[in-house]
N, C-alpha and C positions, 0 to 999 in steps of 0.2 A: 589442350585440346580436349581434357575431362579432369574431374576433381581428383582420380587418382594418379595423375601426373605431377602433382604438387608434391616436391620433396620437403615434407614439414621440418624434419630436422636440419636438413642443410638451410632452409629459410631462416628457421630460428637462429640457426649460428649468426647468419650472414647478417640478419637485422642487429643480433646483439653487437657484431663486430664494428658495424659502422653507425650505431645508435640511432635505427631508423625504427618504423613501425609501419604497418600495412595499412594504407587509407581505406581499401576495398579490394574484393575480389569481382573481376568480371564474368559474366556467363555468356558472353557473346557466341562462345564456340559451340553452345548447345544449339544454336540455330544453324550459324555457319558452316559448322563441320557435320551435325547430327541431325539437322533439320528438325529439331523438336521445339514445337510451339506451344504454348499453354491453351489456345485456342482452335488447335487442330481439329477438323472433323472427326478423327479418328480417335477413340477414348484411350486405346493403347498408347497412342505418341503421346497424348494428353497427360497420362499417368508417368510416361517415361521423362516427361519433359519436368513434372514436380519432381520425381525422384532425384533426376540429374541437378537441379536447384538444391534440394535437400541436402544432397551428398556435398555439395559446394558450401552450405552454409554450415555443416559439420567442420569443414576443413577450414574454413574462415573464422570458425568459433575459437579455434587454437590460439588464433593471433588478435582474438578480440576485433575483429573488424566485420563490416556489412558487406552483402553480396548485393550486386547490382544486377536488376533484372530490366534488359532493353529489348534487344530484338527478339528475344525468346517469347514476347508477350503477343506476337502476331497480329492478326486482322479478323476482321469480319468480311464477309463475302465468300465467293465460290461455293454457294450451298450453306453458309452458316450465317444465321440472321444476326443483326446487329445485338439485340438483346439476350441472344444464347451465347455470344462471344463474352457480352459482359459478364454473364452469369458463370460461365467457365473460368474467366480471370478472376472476377472477386472470388471464387472458390479456392482457387489457387492461390491467391495472395491471403485469405483466411488462413489457410494450411501452413505457408510459408513463413508468414508474418509470425504467427505464434511458435513454429520451430525456431527461427531467428530468436525470439524472445528468451529461450531456453539458454543461449549464449550471450546474453545482456546486450546485443546489437540488433540495430534496425534491420529490415529489408529495404532496399532502395529501389523505388519504382521510378524509371527514366521514361518520361513523356516524351515522343520523338514528332519529328515534324512530320506533316502530311504524306510526303513522298515515302515513307517508311513504314508507317502505320495509319490506319484510319478508327484506331480507338480513341486514344487522347490525345491531343497535340497541344493544351494550354494549361497553365497553371489552375484557372478556374476551373476548366471542365475537369481535369483529375482531382481536383481536391474534393469537389461534390462526389466523385466515385469513391474515393478512399473514404469519406466522411460515412458513406453508405454500408462499410465493411464491419464486420465484426470485430477483428482485429485492431487495435491501435498500433501497431508496431511497423506500420509500413510508412517510410519518408519519401520525398521527393527527392530525387537526382536532378538538378535544374543544370541542364548543358546549355551554355550560352549561345552555341551555334544553332540548336534546334530553337530556341526562344527567339533568336533574332528572325527566323522565318515566320514564325506564327504569332507572336505577342506584339501588341500595338506599342506597348510601352514594358520593357524588360523590367525597369527597377520597380514600377508599381506592380507587377506579376510578382517580382521577389518581395517586397511588402505585403500583398495578399496572403502568398504561401506561410510568411512569417516562421512560427518555430517549425513548422512541417518542412523545412529547407533540411536535408541531411547531407548534402553531398553538392559540390558545384564542379562542373568540368567547363574549364577555363579555354576557351576557344574563341577565335575572332571570327568575322562574318564569312571567310572563306574556308573555314577548317584549318586555318594556319594558325601559328602561334600568335598571340595576342601582340598587336602592333603593325602586323602584316595585313591586316583588313581596315574595317572603318567603324568598330564597336565604340561607343563612349563610354568607356571603363569608368571614369570618373562617377557617374550617375550609379553605375551598378556598384562600386564600392561604396557609395553613401548609403544605398538601400540595405547592403549587407550589414553595414555597420547599424543603420538603424533597427534592424531586428536581432541585434545582438548576436549575429552568425559566428561560431567559434569553430566550426568543422574545417574539413580539409578543402583546398583548391587545388584541383588538380589539371593536368594540361592534357586533354585528348586531342592531339592535333597532329596534322600530316607532317611528317619529317622533311620539311621543305625549307630553305633550299637543300638542307641535311638536318639530320637527327641533332648534332650537336648546335648548331645554330640555333635550330628551332627551342631546344631546352634553355639555350641561354637566353634568347630573347623572352621565353615565359619568365624565368626568374628575375630579369630585370623589370618585366611589367608588373609582377607580384609585388616587388620589392619598394617599386614606385606608388602603386595604389594602395597596398596594405602594409605599411612600413613596420607595423610591429608583429607582422607575419615571421614565423620560422621557417624562412625560405631556404 
């Protein structure tokens, strides 16, 4: 629900016990629970949104993990001009990207599909924006579900992103576990190998037909297409 809810001591103990590491911390509750957006027309809401992510970055830093910025990016419209929203988003990413750099972790920016935001929906558009920023510590979170909606060629988009790819959300075309939709994973796996991607591949999928089945299906798919992965 918020950064303070993370019991860092307990989490560190569990990670050590099970020999795991944290792939990333999500910030979605900032919007879902607290209605905070970096492009909100209210300056006080924008400030609270930045502070919320900054607090999460401080928690994630204890685990050498990045923070994902997705739904909290917001959108333009309803009295907010497109260029104004871009300016506010850019200012926030500059501040938060540099904040994450102090913890030796990137900030992960997730470009979403058109039904969730009208800011940036493709790798090409997002890269152009990130390259205009002062910070160089923001990387792309490439969610295959969103990319299936927006990209003409997912593999080509991943190659275009290159070393800017910081994390992969592994989901099929229907947001279910890989194998329950119709995504051509072979081409995606080849593209990730071509760009020497060595980061996490994590499932962000619906728990269908149930959570355990979705998890098993994901692991089977990762082991099939990424045989050297530590899945």
